[in-house]
C-alpha positions as CSV (number, residue, x, y, z in Angstrom):
1,M,-49.1,-9.9,28.1
2,T,-46.0,-11.2,26.1
3,W,-45.4,-14.9,25.6
4,N,-42.4,-16.9,24.0
5,K,-43.5,-20.5,23.5
6,L,-47.4,-20.0,23.3
7,T,-49.0,-17.9,21.1
8,V,-53.1,-16.7,21.6
9,E,-55.0,-15.5,20.0
10,E,-58.9,-14.3,20.3
11,V,-61.4,-14.1,17.6
12,D,-64.8,-13.5,18.3
13,S,-64.8,-14.0,22.1
14,I,-62.9,-17.8,21.0
15,V,-59.1,-17.8,22.7
16,T,-56.8,-19.9,20.7
17,V,-53.7,-21.0,22.2
18,T,-51.1,-22.7,20.9
19,L,-47.9,-24.5,21.4
20,N,-44.9,-22.8,20.2
21,R,-41.8,-24.7,19.8
22,P,-42.1,-26.1,15.9
23,D,-38.7,-27.0,16.1
24,K,-38.7,-29.2,18.9
25,L,-42.0,-30.6,18.5
26,N,-44.0,-28.6,20.8
27,A,-42.1,-30.3,23.3
28,L,-43.0,-29.1,26.9
29,D,-39.8,-27.0,28.6
30,M,-39.8,-25.2,31.9
31,E,-41.2,-21.6,30.2
32,M,-43.8,-23.1,28.3
33,F,-45.7,-25.4,31.8
34,Q,-44.7,-21.7,33.4
35,E,-47.1,-19.9,30.0
36,L,-49.6,-22.9,30.0
37,D,-50.2,-22.2,33.8
38,A,-50.6,-18.5,33.4
39,V,-52.8,-18.1,30.6
40,S,-55.0,-21.0,31.4
41,R,-55.0,-19.5,35.0
42,S,-56.3,-15.9,33.1
43,L,-59.1,-17.9,31.3
44,I,-60.3,-18.8,34.4
45,K,-61.0,-15.2,35.3
46,R,-62.1,-14.0,32.1
47,R,-66.4,-13.7,31.7
48,D,-66.6,-12.5,28.2
49,I,-65.5,-15.3,26.5
50,R,-67.2,-18.1,25.3
51,A,-64.8,-21.2,24.3
52,V,-60.8,-22.3,23.9
53,I,-58.8,-24.4,21.0
54,V,-55.8,-25.7,22.5
55,K,-53.6,-26.6,19.9
56,G,-49.7,-27.0,18.5
57,A,-47.7,-24.9,15.9
58,K,-47.0,-26.6,12.6
59,G,-48.5,-29.6,12.9
60,N,-47.6,-31.3,15.9
61,F,-49.4,-30.7,18.8
62,S,-47.2,-31.7,21.6
63,S,-43.8,-34.0,21.6
64,G,-44.2,-34.2,25.5
65,L,-41.9,-33.4,27.8
66,D,-38.7,-32.5,27.0
67,I,-36.4,-34.6,28.8
68,K,-33.2,-32.8,28.2
69,S,-34.9,-29.1,29.4
70,V,-36.4,-30.6,32.1
71,A,-35.5,-34.0,34.0
72,T,-31.5,-33.4,33.4
73,S,-32.6,-30.5,36.2
74,K,-33.7,-31.6,40.0
75,A,-33.8,-28.2,40.2
76,K,-36.6,-28.1,37.3
77,A,-37.6,-31.2,38.0
78,L,-38.5,-30.1,41.7
79,K,-39.7,-26.9,40.9
80,L,-42.6,-29.3,38.5
81,L,-43.6,-31.1,41.2
82,A,-43.8,-28.7,44.2
83,K,-46.7,-28.9,46.0
84,W,-47.9,-27.4,49.6
85,L,-50.0,-30.1,50.1
86,P,-50.4,-33.6,48.3
87,G,-54.1,-33.3,47.5
88,N,-53.5,-30.1,45.2
89,A,-51.9,-29.5,42.1
90,N,-48.8,-28.9,41.3
91,L,-47.4,-27.0,38.0
92,A,-47.8,-29.9,36.0
93,Q,-50.5,-31.0,37.3
94,R,-52.1,-27.5,36.5
95,V,-51.5,-27.2,33.1
96,S,-54.0,-30.3,32.2
97,R,-56.4,-29.6,35.2
98,N,-56.7,-26.0,34.7
99,W,-58.8,-26.2,31.9
100,R,-61.4,-28.0,33.5
101,A,-61.8,-24.9,35.6
102,I,-62.6,-22.5,32.6
103,P,-66.4,-22.2,32.7
104,V,-66.7,-22.5,28.3
105,P,-65.8,-25.4,26.7
106,V,-61.7,-26.1,26.1
107,V,-61.6,-28.0,23.1
108,A,-58.1,-29.9,21.8
109,V,-56.7,-29.7,18.7
110,L,-54.6,-32.6,17.7
111,E,-52.2,-33.4,14.6
112,G,-49.0,-35.5,14.2
113,R,-47.7,-36.5,17.2
114,C,-49.0,-35.7,21.1
115,Y,-46.8,-37.8,23.1
116,G,-46.7,-38.1,27.1
117,G,-47.6,-34.9,29.0
118,G,-48.8,-33.6,25.8
119,L,-51.8,-35.9,25.7
120,Q,-51.9,-35.3,29.4
121,I,-52.7,-31.8,28.0
122,A,-55.2,-32.1,25.9
123,L,-57.0,-34.7,28.7
124,G,-57.4,-31.5,30.2
125,A,-59.8,-29.9,27.7
126,D,-63.2,-31.0,27.3
127,L,-63.6,-32.6,23.7
128,R,-60.6,-33.5,21.7
129,F,-61.1,-33.6,18.2
130,A,-57.9,-35.4,16.5
131,T,-57.0,-36.3,11.7
132,E,-56.6,-40.4,11.9
133,T,-53.7,-40.7,11.7
134,T,-52.8,-38.1,14.8
135,E,-50.1,-40.1,17.3
136,L,-51.4,-40.3,20.8
137,S,-49.5,-42.3,23.8
138,I,-49.0,-42.1,27.0
139,M,-45.4,-43.0,27.1
140,E,-44.4,-42.0,30.7
141,V,-43.9,-45.9,31.2
142,R,-41.4,-45.7,28.6
143,W,-38.6,-43.6,31.0
144,G,-39.4,-45.3,33.9
145,L,-42.3,-42.9,35.2
146,V,-46.3,-42.6,36.0
147,P,-48.5,-40.7,33.9
148,D,-48.1,-37.6,36.7
149,M,-49.4,-34.4,34.9
150,G,-53.5,-34.8,36.3
151,G,-54.6,-36.2,32.9
152,L,-55.9,-39.6,34.8
153,L,-58.7,-37.2,36.2
154,S,-60.3,-37.0,32.4
155,L,-58.6,-40.4,31.5
156,R,-61.0,-42.2,34.6
157,E,-64.0,-40.4,33.1
158,I,-63.8,-41.2,29.0
159,V,-62.0,-44.9,29.1
160,G,-62.6,-48.0,31.6
161,R,-60.5,-49.1,33.4
162,D,-58.7,-51.6,31.9
163,V,-57.9,-49.6,29.0
164,A,-56.5,-46.9,30.9
165,M,-54.0,-49.4,32.5
166,Q,-52.8,-50.8,29.3
167,L,-52.5,-47.7,27.6
168,T,-49.9,-46.2,30.3
169,M,-48.2,-49.6,31.2
170,T,-47.6,-49.9,27.8
171,G,-46.9,-46.6,26.6
172,D,-47.9,-48.1,22.9
173,V,-48.8,-45.1,20.1
174,V,-52.0,-45.7,18.5
175,S,-53.6,-43.7,15.9
176,G,-56.4,-41.2,16.2
177,R,-58.8,-43.5,14.6
178,V,-57.7,-46.2,17.5
179,A,-58.3,-43.8,19.8
180,K,-61.6,-42.7,18.3
181,E,-63.1,-46.5,18.9
182,L,-60.6,-46.6,22.7
183,G,-62.9,-43.1,23.7
184,L,-59.7,-41.6,23.6
185,I,-61.0,-38.8,21.6
186,T,-64.2,-37.7,20.3
187,A,-64.2,-36.7,17.0
188,V,-61.8,-38.0,14.1
189,H,-61.5,-35.1,11.6
190,D,-60.2,-34.0,8.6
191,D,-60.0,-30.7,9.6
192,P,-59.9,-31.1,13.1
193,L,-59.1,-27.5,13.6
194,S,-62.1,-26.4,11.2
195,A,-64.3,-29.0,13.2
196,A,-63.4,-27.2,16.6
197,Q,-63.9,-23.5,15.3
198,A,-67.4,-24.3,13.8
199,F,-68.2,-26.7,17.0
200,C,-67.4,-23.6,19.5
201,Q,-69.2,-20.6,17.3
202,Q,-72.2,-23.3,17.5
203,V,-71.6,-23.0,21.0
204,S,-71.0,-19.8,21.4
205,Q,-74.5,-18.7,20.9
206,A,-76.1,-20.7,23.7
207,S,-76.2,-18.9,26.7
208,P,-73.2,-18.8,28.7
209,D,-74.3,-19.7,32.3
210,A,-75.6,-22.8,30.3
211,I,-73.3,-23.7,29.3
212,A,-70.9,-22.9,32.5
213,A,-73.8,-25.2,34.5
214,I,-73.2,-28.4,32.2
215,K,-69.7,-28.0,32.6
216,H,-69.8,-27.8,36.2
217,S,-72.6,-29.9,36.6
218,T,-71.1,-33.3,34.2
219,N,-66.7,-32.6,35.9
220,R,-68.9,-32.6,39.5
221,S,-71.0,-35.2,39.3
222,W,-69.7,-37.6,36.3
223,L,-67.9,-40.1,39.4
224,S,-70.7,-38.7,42.4
225,S,-73.3,-40.5,43.8
226,E,-76.6,-40.2,42.8
227,R,-77.7,-37.9,45.4
228,M,-75.3,-35.9,44.9
229,L,-75.9,-35.8,41.2
230,L,-79.4,-35.3,41.5
231,A,-79.2,-32.6,44.1
232,R,-76.4,-30.2,41.3
233,E,-78.6,-30.4,38.8
234,T,-81.7,-28.9,40.7
235,L,-79.2,-26.0,42.3
236,S,-78.2,-25.4,38.7
237,Q,-81.4,-25.3,37.5
238,I,-82.6,-22.9,40.0
239,R,-79.6,-20.8,39.4
240,L,-80.0,-20.9,35.8
241,L,-84.0,-19.5,36.2
242,L,-83.1,-17.1,38.1
243,G,-80.6,-15.4,36.1
244,K,-81.2,-12.6,33.2
245,N,-79.3,-14.7,30.5
246,F,-82.5,-17.5,30.6
247,F,-85.0,-14.4,29.9
248,I,-83.0,-13.3,26.5
249,A,-82.5,-17.4,26.0
250,G,-85.9,-18.0,25.9
251,K,-86.7,-14.7,23.4
252,R,-83.9,-15.9,21.6
253,Q,-85.0,-19.3,21.2
254,R,-88.7,-18.3,19.8
255,Q,-87.2,-15.2,17.8
256,T,-90.8,-12.9,17.9
257,S,-91.2,-10.0,16.4
258,D,-89.9,-8.6,19.8
259,P,-87.2,-6.4,19.5
260,D,-85.5,-7.5,22.6
261,S,-85.3,-11.2,21.4
262,S,-82.1,-10.2,19.9
263,K,-80.4,-8.8,22.7
264,Q,-77.1,-9.9,23.4
265,Y,-76.0,-12.3,26.7
266,D,-75.1,-9.8,29.3
267,Y,-72.0,-11.4,30.4
268,Q,-71.5,-8.9,33.4
269,E,-74.1,-10.7,34.9
270,R,-72.9,-14.0,34.2
271,Q,-73.3,-16.2,37.1
272,S,-70.4,-18.1,38.2
273,F,-71.0,-21.9,38.9
274,W,-67.2,-22.9,40.1
């Protein structure tokens, strides 16, 4: 598929999605919303990938919503917000939430500006690597709006309620260093892209079933009851024990002289935990 506002590259089963409007600091226009929705939906269905990296082109992640492109047209604004049922995700929310549904780790690489809708997209990722000087802001309040792109799904899991309210009520810009102290990002690196690639390479050596189960169980159980967490944990473990990739992982871990110890994981029989 041809993308106009994104670039999508795949190396060694690691997919890198780049927001590619550098002349606009990778601001989100309607076409980028649609393309992010389409590419993330397609990755949900892929059984042969091991990790996803999301980044921005030319030193910035995203400056947020392209107000001139979207907000000045009521038709475009309604298209972003339209949904069949209140509990469903609309287009604006899917570009953040969809990353949570991909059964492999998704790492956001944050550099330069990461404002408003850009940060909402990054919050949908499983991990966020930034530089010390990256600028982050939940900026919607400055426009008289509430954050409405689904980022609160992750924000409520990674920071305290008071911190979330402080960030959303003020729209303050914080550095990568401060964001790490608040828990808003996972780690600070001089070269966050290289760090993300190294992490993805490491994870790609593990059983794809185990990785999918860990992501699913963590996301579904983080705020659930103790009984529900224990139930999901046991169910996932039983399914893993019965799968072919569990036996392959055991042989690889033992590193025996058995010729099957170097056998690759079976992606065709990869289990679905969604």
